[in-house]
DRENVO-482191 format. One line per field, with one value per atom (N, C-alpha, C, CB): x, y, z; chain; residue number from 0; residue in one letter; atom name. Coordinates in pm, whole numbers, padded with zeros to 5 digits. Last residue first. Glycine has a CB too. Layout:
! DRENVO-482191
X	c(X,...)
Y	c(Y,...)
Z	c(Z,...)
chain	c(A,...)
n	c(NUM,...)
res	c(a,...)
atom	c(CA,...)
! end
This chain:
! DRENVO-482191
X	c(-01251,-01247,-01376,-01226,-01104,-01217,-01199,-01349,-01018,-00959,-01071,-00843,-01016,-01104,-01040,-01245,-00925,-00874,-00968,-00726,-00978,-01033,-00970,-01185,-00790,-00829,-00868,-00714,-00781,-00784,-00824,-00876,-00726,-00865,-00884,-00952,-00422,-00505,-00644,-00442,-00309,-00351,-00432,-00432,-00063,-00158,-00185,-00104,00104,00025,-00081,00115,00241,00180,00076,00117,00525,00403,00349,00297,00670,00649,00518,00646,00626,00761,00762,00808,00442,00459,00605,00384,00180,00312,00320,00349,-00001,00019,00162,-00020,-00263,-00124,-00112,-00078,-00479,-00452,-00302,-00521,-00714,-00573,-00547,-00485,-00979,-00940,-00795,-01035,-00962,-00969,-00953,-00861,-00856,-00960,-00979,-01092,-00695,-00630,-00731,-00526,-00843,-00831,-00751,-00766,-00805,-00933,-00924,-01044,-00472,-00570,-00699,-00515,-00199,-00315,-00414,-00383,00072,00005,-00120,00101,00181,00158,00098,00289,00202,00151,00124,00023,00361,00341,00302,00469,00312,00297,00271,00181,00495,00429,00414,00505,00493,00525,00439,00503,00634,00532,00583,00491,00782,00721,00606,00671,00927,00782,00708,00729,01176,01156,01008,01224,01151,01169,01141,01310,00957,01020,01031,00938,00972,00943,01017,00981,00806,00916,00874,00960,00733,00709,00831,00678,00594,00713,00673,00796,00481,00464,00599,00385,00527,00440,00431,00301,00680,00719,00637,00708,00406,00551,00583,00607,00142,00189,00339,00155,00087,00002,00049,-00138,00262,00283,00205,00243,00367,00275,00292,00131,00708,00584,00498,00615,00942,00876,00744,00854,01254,01121,01069,01123,01449,01419,01274,01445,01498,01485,01458,01605,01491,01624,01620,01690,01227,01300,01439,01311,01078,01124,01199,01214,00794,00931,00972,00945,00570,00622,00765,00616,00264,00405,00444,00435,00023,00070,00220,-00005,-00151,-00037,00018,00072,-00498,-00374,-00265,-00393,-00778,-00704,-00569,-00684,-01104,-00959,-00894,-00914,-01370,-01314,-01162,-01367,-01516,-01439,-01375,-01331,-01634,-01720,-01647,-01794,-01362,-01494,-01576,-01569,-01046,-01148,-01283,-01149,-00789,-00904,-01008,-00964,-00436,-00558,-00667,-00534,-00157,-00240,-00363,-00278,00169,00040,-00030,00060,00390,00329,00204,00294,00690,00575,00520,00615,00845,00815,00692,00791,00994,00885,00898,00751,01151,01167,01065,01156,01075,01213,01231,01312,00832,00837,00976,00796,00756,00849,00852,00991,00438,00548,00640,00495,00267,00276,00384,00144,00171,00195,00193,00088,00212,00213,00235,00322,00048,00113,00100,00054,00082,00036,00116,00052,-00022,00059,-00003,00072,-00003,-00073,00027,-00141,-00002,00084,-00001,00203,-00066,-00104,00003,-00241,-00131,-00048,-00106,00097,-00304,-00252,-00169,-00365,-00420,-00292,-00228,-00310,-00748,-00657,-00531,-00728,-00773,-00798,-00703,-00786,-00897,-00784,-00819,-00654,-01031,-01059,-00944,-01192,-00872,-00962,-00982,-00909,-00620,-00713,-00801,-00798,-00466,-00430,-00520,-00296,-00380,-00426,-00394,-00360,-00423,-00390,-00451,-00439,-00280,-00386,-00341,-00418,-00235,-00192,-00307,-00152,-00128,-00228,-00165,-00287,-00092,-00049,-00162,-00002,-00040,-00138,-00091,-00278)
Y	c(01295,01437,01503,01460,01052,01103,01252,01078,00791,00880,00925,00809,00711,00731,00832,00779,00483,00586,00592,00556,00384,00395,00512,00411,00162,00301,00316,00401,-00115,-00051,00096,-00124,-00265,-00262,-00183,-00203,-00461,-00356,-00361,-00220,-00794,-00687,-00585,-00743,-01044,-00946,-00839,-00880,-01211,-01266,-01172,-01307,-01316,-01195,-01238,-01106,-01537,-01496,-01370,-01608,-01507,-01625,-01604,-01759,-01237,-01294,-01417,-01329,-00939,-01080,-01116,-01168,-00706,-00741,-00890,-00662,-00459,-00589,-00609,-00698,-00236,-00254,-00389,-00139,-00177,-00243,-00258,-00380,00020,-00012,-00064,00112,-00002,-00004,-00051,-00098,00209,00081,00104,-00017,00345,00351,00214,00402,00314,00305,00315,00415,00371,00229,00208,00151,00640,00595,00449,00609,00717,00689,00639,00585,00925,00843,00836,00898,00993,00977,00890,00913,00803,00924,00889,01003,00704,00665,00793,00577,00568,00685,00638,00774,00429,00399,00531,00296,00351,00444,00383,00576,00248,00219,00308,00067,00309,00338,00300,00486,00369,00237,00243,00182,00593,00609,00477,00705,00484,00559,00576,00695,00375,00286,00359,00228,00416,00504,00422,00638,00282,00269,00375,00130,00270,00308,00288,00455,00227,00186,00222,00033,00387,00373,00333,00504,00397,00369,00359,00239,00418,00520,00507,00512,00210,00343,00455,00348,-00006,00010,00145,-00103,-00061,00060,00082,00055,-00297,-00182,-00053,-00210,-00484,-00436,-00308,-00543,-00412,-00470,-00408,-00454,-00427,-00354,-00432,-00216,-00469,-00524,-00451,-00678,-00425,-00374,-00435,-00221,-00523,-00542,-00503,-00688,-00515,-00389,-00401,-00310,-00733,-00691,-00561,-00800,-00777,-00731,-00680,-00844,-00644,-00751,-00692,-00849,-00487,-00461,-00572,-00321,-00439,-00530,-00489,-00678,-00324,-00305,-00398,-00157,-00439,-00311,-00296,-00195,-00717,-00671,-00547,-00782,-00717,-00698,-00654,-00596,-00942,-00823,-00825,-00814,-01045,-01056,-00927,-01093,-00964,-01053,-01053,-01193,-00640,-00749,-00834,-00694,-00435,-00526,-00640,-00451,-00218,-00242,-00334,-00109,-00365,-00280,-00318,-00294,-00366,-00441,-00343,-00528,-00394,-00317,-00407,-00196,-00396,-00457,-00372,-00606,-00356,-00291,-00372,-00140,-00483,-00482,-00395,-00624,-00600,-00510,-00502,-00370,-00827,-00793,-00703,-00923,-00700,-00763,-00736,-00714,-00551,-00696,-00772,-00738,-00292,-00328,-00478,-00268,-00267,-00274,-00314,-00140,-00461,-00364,-00378,-00381,-00478,-00536,-00424,-00617,-00324,-00466,-00541,-00532,-00123,-00140,-00288,-00063,00097,-00038,-00030,-00124,00289,00291,00154,00401,00375,00261,00260,00126,00612,00575,00455,00693,00716,00644,00608,00518,00990,00907,00846,00988,01075,01059,00980,00989,01283,01194,01180,01245,01311,01356,01251,01398,01201,01269,01315,01385,01263,01191,01272,01158,01369,01388,01304,01536,01188,01250,01263,01166,01132,01157,01235,01233,00895,01005,01017,01134,00791,00772,00894,00649,00825,00896,00876,00857,00529,00668,00720,00758,00216,00293,00433,00221,00031,00129,00217,00216,-00272,-00191,-00098,-00281,-00450,-00360,-00278,-00266,-00731,-00660,-00574,-00760,-00745,-00753,-00669,-00705)
Z	c(-01197,-01228,-01182,-01379,-00981,-01057,-01084,-00982,-00798,-00898,-00991,-00979,-00469,-00583,-00677,-00538,-00229,-00321,-00440,-00366,00100,-00035,-00110,-00029,00293,00271,00125,00310,00529,00399,00401,00312,00746,00701,00572,00808,00705,00763,00705,00740,00760,00670,00747,00550,00814,00867,00762,00998,00674,00783,00837,00893,00392,00447,00549,00334,00453,00384,00449,00387,00723,00638,00564,00722,00783,00783,00694,00928,00700,00734,00736,00635,00625,00670,00699,00794,00431,00492,00536,00396,00349,00390,00458,00484,00077,00204,00226,00209,-00083,-00070,00071,-00102,-00305,-00164,-00158,-00079,-00600,-00530,-00380,-00582,-00898,-00796,-00732,-00856,-01109,-00979,-00865,-00965,-01332,-01293,-01165,-01405,-01364,-01310,-01263,-01416,-01250,-01355,-01290,-01457,-01157,-01123,-01238,-00999,-01140,-01270,-01255,-01375,-00848,-00927,-01063,-00946,-00522,-00652,-00730,-00640,-00244,-00328,-00467,-00334,00056,-00086,-00157,-00113,00354,00264,00124,00257,00692,00552,00464,00519,01010,00910,00772,00915,01238,01221,01121,01356,01260,01277,01267,01173,01211,01334,01365,01324,00959,01073,01204,01075,00707,00804,00931,00825,00376,00519,00597,00570,00056,00143,00288,00118,-00284,-00146,-00064,-00137,-00558,-00477,-00336,-00476,-00900,-00758,-00688,-00738,-01165,-01104,-00953,-01163,-01246,-01293,-01232,-01441,-01228,-01246,-01306,-01333,-01208,-01141,-01157,-00995,-01335,-01367,-01303,-01324,-01227,-01364,-01393,-01462,-00892,-00987,-01124,-00939,-00778,-00806,-00904,-00862,-00515,-00633,-00651,-00620,-00353,-00386,-00516,-00396,-00078,-00220,-00248,-00263,00191,00119,-00030,00138,00345,00301,00221,00219,00373,00491,00455,00592,00070,00158,00277,00081,-00030,00011,00106,00078,-00295,-00193,-00161,-00240,-00440,-00408,-00293,-00371,-00531,-00584,-00562,-00520,-00615,-00538,-00604,-00527,-00627,-00701,-00607,-00814,-00602,-00566,-00639,-00412,-00700,-00707,-00662,-00849,-00677,-00578,-00581,-00599,-00704,-00765,-00656,-00861,-00569,-00643,-00710,-00744,-00599,-00540,-00630,-00517,-00629,-00690,-00631,-00845,-00407,-00453,-00506,-00341,-00357,-00375,-00432,-00468,-00129,-00233,-00249,-00198,-00015,-00042,-00150,-00087,00239,00107,00104,00063,00393,00390,00249,00441,00607,00468,00474,00378,00909,00835,00686,00885,01066,01077,00994,01221,01034,00997,00990,01095,01143,00997,00950,00935,01420,01365,01214,01426,01588,01511,01469,01387,01731,01766,01689,01743,01456,01599,01629,01685,01178,01237,01387,01172,00947,01077,01141,01168,00630,00708,00838,00629,00388,00503,00572,00601,00050,00154,00264,00098,-00147,-00065,00045,-00007,-00491,-00352,-00279,-00339,-00777,-00697,-00558,-00690,-01099,-00971,-00900,-00882,-01316,-01335,-01207,-01425,-01197,-01287,-01314,-01421,-00853,-00995,-01080,-01033,-00574,-00643,-00791,-00623,-00258,-00399,-00461,-00416,-00039,-00068,-00217,-00010,00200,00090,00072,00113,00427,00306,00187,00268,00615,00604,00464,00714,00784,00664,00670,00539,01033,01005,00889,01130,01184,01070,01035,00947,01462,01407,01295,01517,01667,01547,01494,01438,02008,01901,01782,01950)
chain	c(A,A,A,A,A,A,A,A,A,A,A,A,A,A,A,A,A,A,A,A,A,A,A,A,A,A,A,A,A,A,A,A,A,A,A,A,A,A,A,A,A,A,A,A,A,A,A,A,A,A,A,A,A,A,A,A,A,A,A,A,A,A,A,A,A,A,A,A,A,A,A,A,A,A,A,A,A,A,A,A,A,A,A,A,A,A,A,A,A,A,A,A,A,A,A,A,A,A,A,A,A,A,A,A,A,A,A,A,A,A,A,A,A,A,A,A,A,A,A,A,A,A,A,A,A,A,A,A,A,A,A,A,A,A,A,A,A,A,A,A,A,A,A,A,A,A,A,A,A,A,A,A,A,A,A,A,A,A,A,A,A,A,A,A,A,A,A,A,A,A,A,A,A,A,A,A,A,A,A,A,A,A,A,A,A,A,A,A,A,A,A,A,A,A,A,A,A,A,A,A,A,A,A,A,A,A,A,A,A,A,A,A,A,A,A,A,A,A,A,A,A,A,A,A,A,A,A,A,A,A,A,A,A,A,A,A,A,A,A,A,A,A,A,A,A,A,A,A,A,A,A,A,A,A,A,A,A,A,A,A,A,A,A,A,A,A,A,A,A,A,A,A,A,A,A,A,A,A,A,A,A,A,A,A,A,A,A,A,A,A,A,A,A,A,A,A,A,A,A,A,A,A,A,A,A,A,A,A,A,A,A,A,A,A,A,A,A,A,A,A,A,A,A,A,A,A,A,A,A,A,A,A,A,A,A,A,A,A,A,A,A,A,A,A,A,A,A,A,A,A,A,A,A,A,A,A,A,A,A,A,A,A,A,A,A,A,A,A,A,A,A,A,A,A,A,A,A,A,A,A,A,A,A,A,A,A,A,A,A,A,A,A,A,A,A,A,A,A,A,A,A,A,A,A,A,A,A,A,A,A,A,A,A,A,A,A,A,A,A,A,A,A,A,A,A,A,A,A,A,A,A,A,A,A,A,A,A,A,A,A,A,A,A,A,A,A,A,A,A,A,A,A,A,A,A,A,A,A,A,A,A,A,A,A)
n	c(115,115,115,115,114,114,114,114,113,113,113,113,112,112,112,112,111,111,111,111,110,110,110,110,109,109,109,109,108,108,108,108,107,107,107,107,106,106,106,106,105,105,105,105,104,104,104,104,103,103,103,103,102,102,102,102,101,101,101,101,100,100,100,100,99,99,99,99,98,98,98,98,97,97,97,97,96,96,96,96,95,95,95,95,94,94,94,94,93,93,93,93,92,92,92,92,91,91,91,91,90,90,90,90,89,89,89,89,88,88,88,88,87,87,87,87,86,86,86,86,85,85,85,85,84,84,84,84,83,83,83,83,82,82,82,82,81,81,81,81,80,80,80,80,79,79,79,79,78,78,78,78,77,77,77,77,76,76,76,76,75,75,75,75,74,74,74,74,73,73,73,73,72,72,72,72,71,71,71,71,70,70,70,70,69,69,69,69,68,68,68,68,67,67,67,67,66,66,66,66,65,65,65,65,64,64,64,64,63,63,63,63,62,62,62,62,61,61,61,61,60,60,60,60,59,59,59,59,58,58,58,58,57,57,57,57,56,56,56,56,55,55,55,55,54,54,54,54,53,53,53,53,52,52,52,52,51,51,51,51,50,50,50,50,49,49,49,49,48,48,48,48,47,47,47,47,46,46,46,46,45,45,45,45,44,44,44,44,43,43,43,43,42,42,42,42,41,41,41,41,40,40,40,40,39,39,39,39,38,38,38,38,37,37,37,37,36,36,36,36,35,35,35,35,34,34,34,34,33,33,33,33,32,32,32,32,31,31,31,31,30,30,30,30,29,29,29,29,28,28,28,28,27,27,27,27,26,26,26,26,25,25,25,25,24,24,24,24,23,23,23,23,22,22,22,22,21,21,21,21,20,20,20,20,19,19,19,19,18,18,18,18,17,17,17,17,16,16,16,16,15,15,15,15,14,14,14,14,13,13,13,13,12,12,12,12,11,11,11,11,10,10,10,10,9,9,9,9,8,8,8,8,7,7,7,7,6,6,6,6,5,5,5,5,4,4,4,4,3,3,3,3,2,2,2,2,1,1,1,1,0,0,0,0)
res	c(s,s,s,s,t,t,t,t,v,v,v,v,t,t,t,t,v,v,v,v,l,l,l,l,t,t,t,t,g,g,g,g,k,k,k,k,g,g,g,g,w,w,w,w,h,h,h,h,e,e,e,e,m,m,m,m,g,g,g,g,n,n,n,n,v,v,v,v,g,g,g,g,r,r,r,r,g,g,g,g,c,c,c,c,y,y,y,y,y,y,y,y,d,d,d,d,a,a,a,a,t,t,t,t,d,d,d,d,e,e,e,e,s,s,s,s,r,r,r,r,l,l,l,l,e,e,e,e,n,n,n,n,l,l,l,l,s,s,s,s,l,l,l,l,y,y,y,y,v,v,v,v,t,t,t,t,n,n,n,n,q,q,q,q,a,a,a,a,k,k,k,k,d,d,d,d,v,v,v,v,s,s,s,s,i,i,i,i,s,s,s,s,a,a,a,a,r,r,r,r,g,g,g,g,k,k,k,k,v,v,v,v,s,s,s,s,d,d,d,d,g,g,g,g,y,y,y,y,t,t,t,t,k,k,k,k,t,t,t,t,g,g,g,g,s,s,s,s,r,r,r,r,s,s,s,s,m,m,m,m,f,f,f,f,a,a,a,a,v,v,v,v,l,l,l,l,e,e,e,e,d,d,d,d,e,e,e,e,e,e,e,e,k,k,k,k,g,g,g,g,l,l,l,l,v,v,v,v,q,q,q,q,r,r,r,r,r,r,r,r,w,w,w,w,a,a,a,a,m,m,m,m,h,h,h,h,s,s,s,s,d,d,d,d,s,s,s,s,v,v,v,v,s,s,s,s,i,i,i,i,g,g,g,g,s,s,s,s,a,a,a,a,v,v,v,v,c,c,c,c,s,s,s,s,l,l,l,l,r,r,r,r,l,l,l,l,s,s,s,s,g,g,g,g,g,g,g,g,p,p,p,p,q,q,q,q,v,v,v,v,s,s,s,s,g,g,g,g,g,g,g,g,g,g,g,g,f,f,f,f,e,e,e,e,v,v,v,v,l,l,l,l,r,r,r,r,v,v,v,v,q,q,q,q)
atom	c(N,CA,C,CB,N,CA,C,CB,N,CA,C,CB,N,CA,C,CB,N,CA,C,CB,N,CA,C,CB,N,CA,C,CB,N,CA,C,CB,N,CA,C,CB,N,CA,C,CB,N,CA,C,CB,N,CA,C,CB,N,CA,C,CB,N,CA,C,CB,N,CA,C,CB,N,CA,C,CB,N,CA,C,CB,N,CA,C,CB,N,CA,C,CB,N,CA,C,CB,N,CA,C,CB,N,CA,C,CB,N,CA,C,CB,N,CA,C,CB,N,CA,C,CB,N,CA,C,CB,N,CA,C,CB,N,CA,C,CB,N,CA,C,CB,N,CA,C,CB,N,CA,C,CB,N,CA,C,CB,N,CA,C,CB,N,CA,C,CB,N,CA,C,CB,N,CA,C,CB,N,CA,C,CB,N,CA,C,CB,N,CA,C,CB,N,CA,C,CB,N,CA,C,CB,N,CA,C,CB,N,CA,C,CB,N,CA,C,CB,N,CA,C,CB,N,CA,C,CB,N,CA,C,CB,N,CA,C,CB,N,CA,C,CB,N,CA,C,CB,N,CA,C,CB,N,CA,C,CB,N,CA,C,CB,N,CA,C,CB,N,CA,C,CB,N,CA,C,CB,N,CA,C,CB,N,CA,C,CB,N,CA,C,CB,N,CA,C,CB,N,CA,C,CB,N,CA,C,CB,N,CA,C,CB,N,CA,C,CB,N,CA,C,CB,N,CA,C,CB,N,CA,C,CB,N,CA,C,CB,N,CA,C,CB,N,CA,C,CB,N,CA,C,CB,N,CA,C,CB,N,CA,C,CB,N,CA,C,CB,N,CA,C,CB,N,CA,C,CB,N,CA,C,CB,N,CA,C,CB,N,CA,C,CB,N,CA,C,CB,N,CA,C,CB,N,CA,C,CB,N,CA,C,CB,N,CA,C,CB,N,CA,C,CB,N,CA,C,CB,N,CA,C,CB,N,CA,C,CB,N,CA,C,CB,N,CA,C,CB,N,CA,C,CB,N,CA,C,CB,N,CA,C,CB,N,CA,C,CB,N,CA,C,CB,N,CA,C,CB,N,CA,C,CB,N,CA,C,CB,N,CA,C,CB,N,CA,C,CB,N,CA,C,CB,N,CA,C,CB,N,CA,C,CB,N,CA,C,CB,N,CA,C,CB,N,CA,C,CB,N,CA,C,CB,N,CA,C,CB,N,CA,C,CB,N,CA,C,CB,N,CA,C,CB,N,CA,C,CB,N,CA,C,CB,N,CA,C,CB,N,CA,C,CB,N,CA,C,CB)
! end
């Protein structure tokens, strides 16, 4: 059974940084495309924040380019999202996902609130 569990959400001040973790079980992050997306509370649309292909190619959403970094720890079977220079518009639920043919599984998310 595939399971993705996100950690690291919480309240952060504008201009600050955070690192979200996603611990995977039932799959290997080395053999999967991994991604982070986010959804603002009350809005239906979500936004792809970061994507890492199985080959290691990284792609970032326009709103976080230059501020975000996705990485994996194969030994811990964990994927990370680092985000700095946080802004109020970064407030959202952040979800970790994985897949081979498209993104097939998503975690339940972790809430990040950027507020002074």
